[in-house]
C-alpha positions as CSV (number, residue, x, y, z in Angstrom):
1,X,0.0,0.0,0.0
2,X,1.8,3.1,-1.2
3,X,1.2,6.5,0.4
4,X,0.0,9.2,-1.9
5,X,2.7,11.6,-2.8
6,X,2.1,15.1,-3.5
7,X,3.1,18.6,-2.6
8,X,1.2,19.8,0.3
9,X,-0.1,23.3,0.3
10,X,0.9,24.9,3.6
11,X,-1.5,27.8,3.1
12,X,-4.5,25.9,4.3
13,X,-3.8,23.9,7.5
14,X,-7.0,21.8,7.1
15,X,-5.9,20.8,3.6
16,X,-2.5,19.8,4.9
17,X,-4.0,17.9,7.7
18,X,-6.3,16.0,5.4
19,X,-3.4,15.0,3.2
20,X,-1.5,13.7,6.2
21,X,-4.6,11.8,7.3
22,X,-4.7,10.0,4.0
23,X,-1.0,9.4,4.0
24,X,-1.3,7.8,7.4
25,X,-3.6,5.1,6.1
26,X,-0.8,2.6,6.0
27,X,-0.1,3.2,9.7
28,X,-3.8,3.0,10.6
29,X,-4.0,-0.4,8.8
30,X,-0.7,-1.9,9.9
31,X,-2.3,-4.8,11.7
32,X,-4.5,-5.6,8.7
33,X,-1.4,-5.3,6.4
34,X,0.5,-7.7,8.5
35,X,-2.4,-10.2,8.7
36,X,-2.6,-10.1,4.9
37,X,1.2,-10.1,4.4
38,X,2.4,-12.9,6.6
39,X,1.2,-16.3,5.3
40,X,-0.6,-18.8,7.4
41,X,0.9,-22.3,7.7
42,X,-0.9,-23.5,4.6
43,X,0.6,-20.8,2.4
44,X,4.2,-20.7,3.9
45,X,5.8,-22.3,0.7
46,X,3.8,-20.1,-1.7
47,X,4.6,-16.7,-0.4
48,X,8.0,-15.2,0.5
49,X,7.1,-13.7,3.8
50,X,10.5,-12.2,4.3
51,X,10.3,-10.3,1.0
52,X,6.8,-9.2,1.7
53,X,7.7,-7.9,5.1
54,X,10.7,-6.1,3.6
55,X,8.3,-4.4,1.2
56,X,5.9,-3.4,3.9
57,X,8.8,-2.1,6.0
58,X,10.0,0.0,3.0
59,X,6.5,1.3,2.4
60,X,6.3,2.4,6.0
61,X,9.7,4.0,5.8
62,X,8.8,5.9,2.7
63,X,5.5,7.0,4.1
64,X,7.1,8.2,7.4
65,X,9.8,10.1,5.5
66,X,7.3,11.8,3.1
67,X,5.0,12.9,5.9
68,X,7.9,14.2,8.0
69,X,9.3,16.1,5.0
70,X,5.9,17.7,4.3
71,X,5.3,18.7,7.9
72,X,8.8,20.2,8.4
73,X,8.5,22.0,5.0
74,X,5.2,23.6,6.2
75,X,6.8,24.5,9.5
76,X,9.7,26.2,7.7
77,X,7.4,28.1,5.3
78,X,5.0,29.2,8.1
79,X,7.9,30.2,10.3
80,X,9.2,32.4,7.5
81,X,5.8,34.0,7.1
82,X,5.5,34.6,10.8
83,X,9.0,36.2,10.9
84,X,8.1,38.5,8.0
85,X,4.8,39.5,9.6
86,X,6.6,40.2,12.9
87,X,9.0,42.5,11.1
88,X,6.1,44.3,9.4
89,X,4.3,44.5,12.7
90,X,7.3,46.3,14.2
91,X,6.9,49.0,11.6
92,X,3.2,49.3,11.7
93,X,2.0,48.6,15.2
94,X,-1.4,50.1,14.7
95,X,-2.3,47.8,11.7
96,X,-5.1,45.6,13.1
97,X,-5.3,43.5,9.9
98,X,-1.6,42.8,10.1
99,X,-1.9,41.7,13.8
100,X,-4.8,39.5,12.9
101,X,-2.8,37.8,10.0
102,X,0.2,37.4,12.4
103,X,-2.0,35.7,15.0
104,X,-3.5,33.4,12.3
105,X,0.0,32.4,11.0
106,X,1.3,31.8,14.6
107,X,-1.7,29.6,15.3
108,X,-1.0,27.6,12.1
109,X,2.6,27.3,13.1
110,X,1.7,25.8,16.5
111,X,-0.7,23.4,14.8
112,X,2.0,22.3,12.4
113,X,4.4,21.8,15.3
114,X,1.8,19.7,17.1
115,X,1.3,17.7,13.9
116,X,5.0,16.7,14.1
117,X,4.3,15.3,17.6
118,X,1.3,13.4,16.2
119,X,3.5,12.0,13.5
120,X,6.0,10.7,16.1
121,X,3.2,8.9,18.0
122,X,1.8,7.4,14.8
123,X,5.3,6.2,13.7
124,X,6.1,4.8,17.1
125,X,2.9,2.8,17.2
126,X,3.6,1.3,13.8
127,X,7.2,0.3,14.7
128,X,6.0,-1.3,17.9
129,X,3.6,-3.5,15.9
130,X,6.3,-4.5,13.5
131,X,8.9,-5.1,16.3
132,X,6.7,-7.9,17.6
133,X,7.5,-9.9,14.5
134,X,11.2,-10.4,15.4
């Protein structure tokens, strides 16, 4: 099960979050994937369980790397926007619209940073399931 690849738009947090949710499908279905990947006793000779597990492992690694890259990219982009808005705010402290935009971007940045924590929990859970195969 390959994770969708695509450039996430960091402009809209909800859109980014939805993309990450879809990309986390492999992690959400890890037990099902293992149950359908590892052969039962009657299929042991017909399926190369080792190769199939390696492929699942690689799919997980690719998915985790892609999601982490997307999240960190959005954090970097949003941090840059926040920095620029702060600099503008220093010059125009009476600009209410600018303050509102700065607050909005700061909130988005905090949400993206918390998404990185969610990613860590999701990844840990998947690796714990896989580690029981050893």
